[in-house]
C-alpha positions as YAML, in Angstrom:
chain: A
units: angstrom
residues:
- id: 1
  name: MET
  ca: [-26.44, 30.49, 47.05]
- id: 2
  name: ILE
  ca: [-25.78, 34.05, 46.47]
- id: 3
  name: ILE
  ca: [-27.94, 36.93, 44.14]
- id: 4
  name: ASP
  ca: [-26.42, 39.40, 41.99]
- id: 5
  name: THR
  ca: [-28.50, 41.65, 41.78]
- id: 6
  name: HIS
  ca: [-27.33, 44.28, 39.37]
- id: 7
  name: SER
  ca: [-25.13, 43.41, 36.38]
- id: 8
  name: HIS
  ca: [-23.83, 44.56, 32.83]
- id: 9
  name: ILE
  ca: [-22.24, 41.39, 32.32]
- id: 10
  name: TYR
  ca: [-23.72, 41.72, 28.71]
- id: 11
  name: LEU
  ca: [-20.53, 45.32, 28.30]
- id: 12
  name: GLU
  ca: [-18.75, 44.71, 25.65]
- id: 13
  name: GLN
  ca: [-15.84, 44.27, 28.14]
- id: 14
  name: PHE
  ca: [-16.89, 41.00, 28.76]
- id: 15
  name: ASP
  ca: [-16.40, 39.76, 25.13]
- id: 16
  name: GLU
  ca: [-13.78, 38.25, 25.18]
- id: 17
  name: ASP
  ca: [-14.75, 35.31, 28.17]
- id: 18
  name: ARG
  ca: [-17.89, 36.18, 29.58]
- id: 19
  name: ASP
  ca: [-18.30, 31.98, 29.56]
- id: 20
  name: GLU
  ca: [-14.82, 32.56, 31.98]
- id: 21
  name: VAL
  ca: [-17.47, 35.35, 34.01]
- id: 22
  name: VAL
  ca: [-20.11, 33.35, 34.24]
- id: 23
  name: GLU
  ca: [-18.50, 30.42, 35.09]
- id: 24
  name: ASN
  ca: [-16.30, 31.28, 38.23]
- id: 25
  name: ALA
  ca: [-19.82, 32.80, 39.04]
- id: 26
  name: LEU
  ca: [-20.77, 30.45, 39.31]
- id: 27
  name: SER
  ca: [-17.76, 28.65, 40.71]
- id: 28
  name: GLU
  ca: [-18.81, 31.18, 44.21]
- id: 29
  name: GLY
  ca: [-21.98, 30.23, 44.82]
- id: 30
  name: VAL
  ca: [-23.59, 33.18, 42.36]
- id: 31
  name: ASN
  ca: [-26.31, 31.07, 41.21]
- id: 32
  name: ASN
  ca: [-27.95, 34.28, 38.75]
- id: 33
  name: ILE
  ca: [-27.31, 37.08, 37.47]
- id: 34
  name: LEU
  ca: [-29.94, 40.03, 37.18]
- id: 35
  name: LEU
  ca: [-29.27, 42.41, 34.09]
- id: 36
  name: PRO
  ca: [-30.45, 45.79, 33.99]
- id: 37
  name: ASN
  ca: [-30.81, 47.19, 31.01]
- id: 38
  name: ILE
  ca: [-29.32, 50.76, 30.03]
- id: 39
  name: ASP
  ca: [-30.55, 52.72, 26.77]
- id: 40
  name: ASN
  ca: [-31.73, 51.25, 23.26]
- id: 41
  name: GLU
  ca: [-28.25, 50.75, 22.70]
- id: 42
  name: THR
  ca: [-27.61, 47.81, 24.44]
- id: 43
  name: ILE
  ca: [-31.52, 46.07, 23.95]
- id: 44
  name: ILE
  ca: [-30.23, 43.76, 21.62]
- id: 45
  name: ARG
  ca: [-26.56, 42.95, 23.54]
- id: 46
  name: LEU
  ca: [-28.90, 42.05, 27.77]
- id: 47
  name: HIS
  ca: [-31.05, 39.73, 25.23]
- id: 48
  name: GLU
  ca: [-28.80, 37.60, 23.83]
- id: 49
  name: VAL
  ca: [-26.88, 37.87, 27.14]
- id: 50
  name: GLU
  ca: [-30.15, 36.07, 28.12]
- id: 51
  name: LYS
  ca: [-30.64, 33.51, 26.25]
- id: 52
  name: LYS
  ca: [-27.31, 32.16, 26.42]
- id: 53
  name: TYR
  ca: [-26.78, 31.72, 30.14]
- id: 54
  name: ILE
  ca: [-30.32, 30.03, 32.37]
- id: 55
  name: ASN
  ca: [-28.56, 31.76, 35.07]
- id: 56
  name: CYS
  ca: [-29.79, 34.67, 33.79]
- id: 57
  name: PHE
  ca: [-32.21, 37.37, 33.83]
- id: 58
  name: ALA
  ca: [-32.65, 40.94, 31.85]
- id: 59
  name: MET
  ca: [-34.94, 43.61, 33.06]
- id: 60
  name: MET
  ca: [-35.77, 46.62, 30.73]
- id: 61
  name: GLY
  ca: [-35.40, 49.90, 31.14]
- id: 62
  name: LEU
  ca: [-34.21, 53.50, 30.37]
- id: 63
  name: HIS
  ca: [-30.87, 54.43, 32.35]
- id: 64
  name: PRO
  ca: [-31.06, 58.85, 33.02]
- id: 65
  name: THR
  ca: [-27.92, 59.71, 31.99]
- id: 66
  name: SER
  ca: [-28.56, 58.35, 28.90]
- id: 67
  name: ILE
  ca: [-32.03, 60.80, 28.17]
- id: 68
  name: ASN
  ca: [-31.24, 63.99, 25.30]
- id: 69
  name: GLU
  ca: [-33.91, 65.54, 24.12]
- id: 70
  name: LYS
  ca: [-35.09, 62.87, 22.08]
- id: 71
  name: TYR
  ca: [-36.07, 60.28, 24.93]
- id: 72
  name: ILE
  ca: [-39.49, 60.74, 23.99]
- id: 73
  name: ASN
  ca: [-38.03, 58.26, 20.67]
- id: 74
  name: GLN
  ca: [-36.43, 56.13, 23.80]
- id: 75
  name: LEU
  ca: [-38.40, 55.32, 25.97]
- id: 76
  name: ASN
  ca: [-41.65, 54.58, 22.45]
- id: 77
  name: GLU
  ca: [-38.66, 50.97, 22.42]
- id: 78
  name: ILE
  ca: [-38.00, 50.71, 26.33]
- id: 79
  name: GLU
  ca: [-42.20, 50.78, 26.73]
- id: 80
  name: LYS
  ca: [-42.86, 48.43, 23.68]
- id: 81
  name: TRP
  ca: [-39.89, 45.68, 24.51]
- id: 82
  name: LEU
  ca: [-41.88, 46.48, 28.06]
- id: 83
  name: PHE
  ca: [-44.86, 45.02, 27.16]
- id: 84
  name: SER
  ca: [-43.84, 42.62, 24.74]
- id: 85
  name: ARG
  ca: [-42.16, 40.52, 26.60]
- id: 86
  name: SER
  ca: [-41.22, 39.48, 29.65]
- id: 87
  name: TYR
  ca: [-38.83, 40.55, 32.47]
- id: 88
  name: ILE
  ca: [-36.96, 39.99, 35.85]
- id: 89
  name: GLY
  ca: [-37.79, 44.16, 36.29]
- id: 90
  name: VAL
  ca: [-38.27, 47.91, 35.25]
- id: 91
  name: GLY
  ca: [-34.52, 49.09, 35.33]
- id: 92
  name: GLU
  ca: [-31.65, 50.80, 35.03]
- id: 93
  name: ILE
  ca: [-34.30, 54.09, 35.91]
- id: 94
  name: GLY
  ca: [-34.01, 57.03, 38.01]
- id: 95
  name: ILE
  ca: [-32.38, 60.24, 38.19]
- id: 96
  name: ASP
  ca: [-28.70, 61.49, 37.81]
- id: 97
  name: LEU
  ca: [-27.74, 65.00, 38.67]
- id: 98
  name: TYR
  ca: [-23.73, 64.21, 39.26]
- id: 99
  name: TRP
  ca: [-22.59, 64.39, 34.99]
- id: 100
  name: ASP
  ca: [-24.99, 67.17, 33.35]
- id: 101
  name: LYS
  ca: [-27.90, 68.69, 34.83]
- id: 102
  name: THR
  ca: [-29.29, 69.67, 31.56]
- id: 103
  name: PHE
  ca: [-31.73, 67.47, 31.19]
- id: 104
  name: ILE
  ca: [-33.46, 67.15, 34.40]
- id: 105
  name: LYS
  ca: [-36.97, 67.86, 33.51]
- id: 106
  name: GLU
  ca: [-36.95, 65.02, 30.93]
- id: 107
  name: GLN
  ca: [-34.96, 62.54, 33.61]
- id: 108
  name: ILE
  ca: [-37.81, 63.84, 35.92]
- id: 109
  name: GLU
  ca: [-40.97, 62.42, 33.10]
- id: 110
  name: ALA
  ca: [-39.24, 59.52, 32.03]
- id: 111
  name: PHE
  ca: [-38.45, 58.44, 35.79]
- id: 112
  name: ARG
  ca: [-42.13, 59.13, 36.22]
- id: 113
  name: GLN
  ca: [-43.35, 56.72, 33.18]
- id: 114
  name: GLN
  ca: [-41.23, 53.66, 34.34]
- id: 115
  name: ILE
  ca: [-42.52, 54.10, 37.52]
- id: 116
  name: ILE
  ca: [-46.45, 53.49, 36.13]
- id: 117
  name: TRP
  ca: [-45.63, 51.08, 33.53]
- id: 118
  name: ALA
  ca: [-43.41, 49.22, 36.31]
- id: 119
  name: LYS
  ca: [-47.18, 49.30, 38.62]
- id: 120
  name: GLN
  ca: [-48.65, 48.23, 35.71]
- id: 121
  name: LEU
  ca: [-46.43, 44.83, 35.13]
- id: 122
  name: ASN
  ca: [-46.67, 44.50, 38.83]
- id: 123
  name: LEU
  ca: [-42.83, 44.82, 38.26]
- id: 124
  name: PRO
  ca: [-39.96, 46.33, 40.59]
- id: 125
  name: ILE
  ca: [-38.18, 49.36, 39.88]
- id: 126
  name: VAL
  ca: [-34.14, 49.08, 40.16]
- id: 127
  name: ILE
  ca: [-33.26, 52.89, 40.75]
- id: 128
  name: HIS
  ca: [-30.03, 54.71, 40.17]
- id: 129
  name: CYS
  ca: [-29.83, 58.10, 42.48]
- id: 130
  name: ARG
  ca: [-26.92, 59.68, 42.49]
- id: 131
  name: ASP
  ca: [-26.72, 63.85, 43.99]
- id: 132
  name: ALA
  ca: [-30.64, 63.12, 43.28]
- id: 133
  name: PHE
  ca: [-31.83, 61.55, 46.86]
- id: 134
  name: LYS
  ca: [-34.40, 64.90, 47.12]
- id: 135
  name: GLU
  ca: [-35.21, 64.21, 43.29]
- id: 136
  name: VAL
  ca: [-36.15, 60.79, 43.44]
- id: 137
  name: PHE
  ca: [-38.37, 61.06, 46.89]
- id: 138
  name: SER
  ca: [-40.45, 63.57, 45.71]
- id: 139
  name: VAL
  ca: [-41.17, 61.34, 42.81]
- id: 140
  name: ILE
  ca: [-41.63, 58.14, 44.90]
- id: 141
  name: ASP
  ca: [-43.47, 60.06, 47.59]
- id: 142
  name: GLU
  ca: [-46.11, 61.29, 44.48]
- id: 143
  name: LEU
  ca: [-46.35, 57.23, 43.41]
- id: 144
  name: HIS
  ca: [-45.87, 54.74, 45.84]
- id: 145
  name: ASP
  ca: [-48.31, 53.01, 46.94]
- id: 146
  name: ASP
  ca: [-48.19, 48.92, 47.89]
- id: 147
  name: LYS
  ca: [-47.95, 47.76, 44.28]
- id: 148
  name: LEU
  ca: [-44.39, 49.25, 44.41]
- id: 149
  name: LYS
  ca: [-41.59, 48.23, 45.31]
- id: 150
  name: GLY
  ca: [-37.78, 47.46, 44.28]
- id: 151
  name: VAL
  ca: [-33.75, 48.59, 44.55]
- id: 152
  name: PHE
  ca: [-32.28, 51.87, 45.13]
- id: 153
  name: HIS
  ca: [-28.65, 50.52, 43.45]
- id: 154
  name: SER
  ca: [-25.41, 51.33, 44.62]
- id: 155
  name: PHE
  ca: [-26.62, 53.27, 47.33]
- id: 156
  name: SER
  ca: [-24.64, 56.71, 48.24]
- id: 157
  name: GLY
  ca: [-26.56, 58.89, 50.49]
- id: 158
  name: GLU
  ca: [-26.83, 59.68, 54.04]
- id: 159
  name: LEU
  ca: [-28.56, 58.08, 56.91]
- id: 160
  name: ASP
  ca: [-31.97, 60.48, 57.31]
- id: 161
  name: ASP
  ca: [-31.81, 58.83, 53.20]
- id: 162
  name: LEU
  ca: [-31.68, 55.47, 54.46]
- id: 163
  name: LEU
  ca: [-34.73, 55.69, 56.99]
- id: 164
  name: HIS
  ca: [-36.62, 57.58, 54.01]
- id: 165
  name: ILE
  ca: [-36.18, 54.52, 51.75]
- id: 166
  name: GLN
  ca: [-36.09, 51.88, 54.97]
- id: 167
  name: HIS
  ca: [-39.90, 54.05, 55.75]
- id: 168
  name: TYR
  ca: [-40.99, 53.04, 52.14]
- id: 169
  name: GLN
  ca: [-41.08, 49.37, 53.52]
- id: 170
  name: SER
  ca: [-40.88, 48.24, 49.74]
- id: 171
  name: PHE
  ca: [-37.34, 48.64, 48.93]
- id: 172
  name: LYS
  ca: [-33.96, 47.32, 49.00]
- id: 173
  name: ILE
  ca: [-31.08, 48.75, 49.46]
- id: 174
  name: GLY
  ca: [-28.12, 47.30, 47.30]
- id: 175
  name: ILE
  ca: [-24.56, 47.34, 48.24]
- id: 176
  name: ASN
  ca: [-21.95, 47.23, 46.22]
- id: 177
  name: GLY
  ca: [-17.95, 47.66, 46.41]
- id: 178
  name: VAL
  ca: [-17.72, 51.01, 47.39]
- id: 179
  name: VAL
  ca: [-18.62, 49.11, 50.42]
- id: 180
  name: THR
  ca: [-14.98, 47.41, 50.67]
- id: 181
  name: PHE
  ca: [-13.15, 51.31, 50.12]
- id: 182
  name: LYS
  ca: [-11.44, 52.40, 52.83]
- id: 183
  name: LYS
  ca: [-13.03, 56.10, 52.46]
- id: 184
  name: SER
  ca: [-16.93, 54.82, 52.13]
- id: 185
  name: ASN
  ca: [-19.13, 56.01, 54.93]
- id: 186
  name: LEU
  ca: [-21.08, 53.70, 53.99]
- id: 187
  name: PRO
  ca: [-20.32, 50.79, 56.39]
- id: 188
  name: ASP
  ca: [-20.66, 53.57, 59.88]
- id: 189
  name: ILE
  ca: [-24.48, 53.97, 57.71]
- id: 190
  name: LEU
  ca: [-25.26, 50.18, 57.44]
- id: 191
  name: LYS
  ca: [-25.16, 49.71, 61.40]
- id: 192
  name: HIS
  ca: [-27.81, 51.39, 61.39]
- id: 193
  name: VAL
  ca: [-30.51, 49.30, 59.12]
- id: 194
  name: ASP
  ca: [-31.83, 45.59, 59.88]
- id: 195
  name: PRO
  ca: [-29.14, 43.35, 57.23]
- id: 196
  name: HIS
  ca: [-33.33, 42.24, 55.93]
- id: 197
  name: PHE
  ca: [-33.53, 45.73, 54.00]
- id: 198
  name: LEU
  ca: [-29.95, 44.98, 52.07]
- id: 199
  name: VAL
  ca: [-29.43, 43.07, 48.75]
- id: 200
  name: VAL
  ca: [-26.07, 42.72, 47.34]
- id: 201
  name: GLU
  ca: [-24.80, 43.88, 43.50]
- id: 202
  name: THR
  ca: [-21.38, 43.90, 41.44]
- id: 203
  name: ASP
  ca: [-21.94, 46.52, 39.40]
- id: 204
  name: ALA
  ca: [-20.16, 44.68, 36.40]
- id: 205
  name: PRO
  ca: [-17.94, 45.98, 35.27]
- id: 206
  name: TYR
  ca: [-17.58, 48.91, 37.22]
- id: 207
  name: LEU
  ca: [-16.84, 49.75, 41.60]
- id: 208
  name: SER
  ca: [-14.76, 46.48, 42.31]
- id: 209
  name: PRO
  ca: [-14.56, 45.42, 45.83]
- id: 210
  name: VAL
  ca: [-10.77, 45.70, 47.49]
- id: 211
  name: PRO
  ca: [-8.94, 44.11, 46.35]
- id: 212
  name: PHE
  ca: [-9.22, 44.50, 43.11]
- id: 213
  name: ARG
  ca: [-10.54, 48.46, 42.83]
- id: 214
  name: GLY
  ca: [-9.52, 50.01, 39.85]
- id: 215
  name: LYS
  ca: [-9.30, 46.62, 37.40]
- id: 216
  name: ARG
  ca: [-12.71, 45.14, 35.66]
- id: 217
  name: ASN
  ca: [-15.82, 43.85, 38.50]
- id: 218
  name: GLN
  ca: [-17.59, 40.77, 37.90]
- id: 219
  name: PRO
  ca: [-20.76, 38.25, 39.73]
- id: 220
  name: ALA
  ca: [-17.88, 36.52, 41.11]
- id: 221
  name: TYR
  ca: [-16.38, 39.21, 43.50]
- id: 222
  name: LEU
  ca: [-19.47, 39.56, 44.92]
- id: 223
  name: ASN
  ca: [-18.14, 37.13, 48.09]
- id: 224
  name: HIS
  ca: [-15.87, 40.24, 49.00]
- id: 225
  name: ILE
  ca: [-19.06, 42.39, 49.71]
- id: 226
  name: ILE
  ca: [-20.73, 39.77, 51.37]
- id: 227
  name: ASN
  ca: [-17.23, 38.84, 53.65]
- id: 228
  name: LYS
  ca: [-17.95, 43.09, 54.42]
- id: 229
  name: LEU
  ca: [-20.66, 43.01, 55.79]
- id: 230
  name: VAL
  ca: [-20.09, 39.46, 57.83]
- id: 231
  name: GLU
  ca: [-17.39, 42.26, 59.48]
- id: 232
  name: ILE
  ca: [-20.09, 45.38, 59.42]
- id: 233
  name: TYR
  ca: [-22.81, 43.50, 61.43]
- id: 234
  name: GLY
  ca: [-20.52, 40.75, 63.39]
- id: 235
  name: VAL
  ca: [-22.25, 37.15, 62.31]
- id: 236
  name: GLU
  ca: [-21.82, 34.67, 60.98]
- id: 237
  name: LYS
  ca: [-21.14, 35.08, 57.27]
- id: 238
  name: TYR
  ca: [-24.33, 31.89, 56.31]
- id: 239
  name: SER
  ca: [-26.52, 34.01, 58.85]
- id: 240
  name: ILE
  ca: [-25.59, 37.27, 56.04]
- id: 241
  name: GLU
  ca: [-26.21, 35.56, 53.27]
- id: 242
  name: LYS
  ca: [-29.49, 33.66, 53.52]
- id: 243
  name: VAL
  ca: [-31.50, 37.08, 54.50]
- id: 244
  name: ILE
  ca: [-29.63, 38.30, 51.62]
- id: 245
  name: TYR
  ca: [-30.49, 35.79, 49.36]
- id: 246
  name: GLU
  ca: [-34.34, 35.63, 50.53]
- id: 247
  name: ASN
  ca: [-34.09, 39.20, 50.46]
- id: 248
  name: SER
  ca: [-33.05, 39.12, 46.46]
- id: 249
  name: ILE
  ca: [-35.83, 36.60, 45.94]
- id: 250
  name: GLU
  ca: [-38.21, 38.91, 47.63]
- id: 251
  name: ILE
  ca: [-38.16, 41.65, 45.89]
- id: 252
  name: PHE
  ca: [-37.81, 40.36, 42.69]
- id: 253
  name: ASP
  ca: [-40.55, 37.09, 42.82]
- id: 254
  name: LEU
  ca: [-37.63, 34.91, 41.57]
- id: 255
  name: LYS
  ca: [-39.74, 31.91, 42.75]
- id: 256
  name: ARG
  ca: [-41.76, 32.54, 39.71]
...
């Protein structure tokens, strides 16, 4: 059994064949699909998909690339939902300085506030971090305690960044299709980290693994990521699947 810890199958890219996508996932052993929110425009879609499929679980959060001068209004909506019903986590939240640094201050403030809510609700956070490890670590270092845990989604840092994350002892690294890319340095970096720190994800419809790179991603493709981890660690596929599955159960408290 495998858990896709990060997928956006509620987006319009799946409107024509979402039933088939979910069935494909189940047939490939992907028994749960975790759905991080993006912003206020995706909340209705997110809830509709979670309601329709019993193996899909929603998170609630505001994505850093959706933050602008009116971010307070969006945060108020996120807060309303977070404290009105159950979610599997707070996400997708974080800091992204790759596309635009205009609202860096607002991104940091939104990130900090959503972490505070996650701690109040005893929920894990799912962190989007792109060209912003310094800024993300600054906030996490400030707020980290025994109530804070989560996943660094789509890890794209260097070995020093990975070791910093390991030091927290309460975060996992989200590994997706990037690990299969020919020019990725991620396989070499992962050799320095125990699989007990990893979870797997697709980020569907984005970041399809080889041999589907450039095409729409879907949860059923998780096995290609698992196979790459088997190659990296040189162990039996079952042992990697077991560790990854237990990591996912632990961080998202799925036994409840």
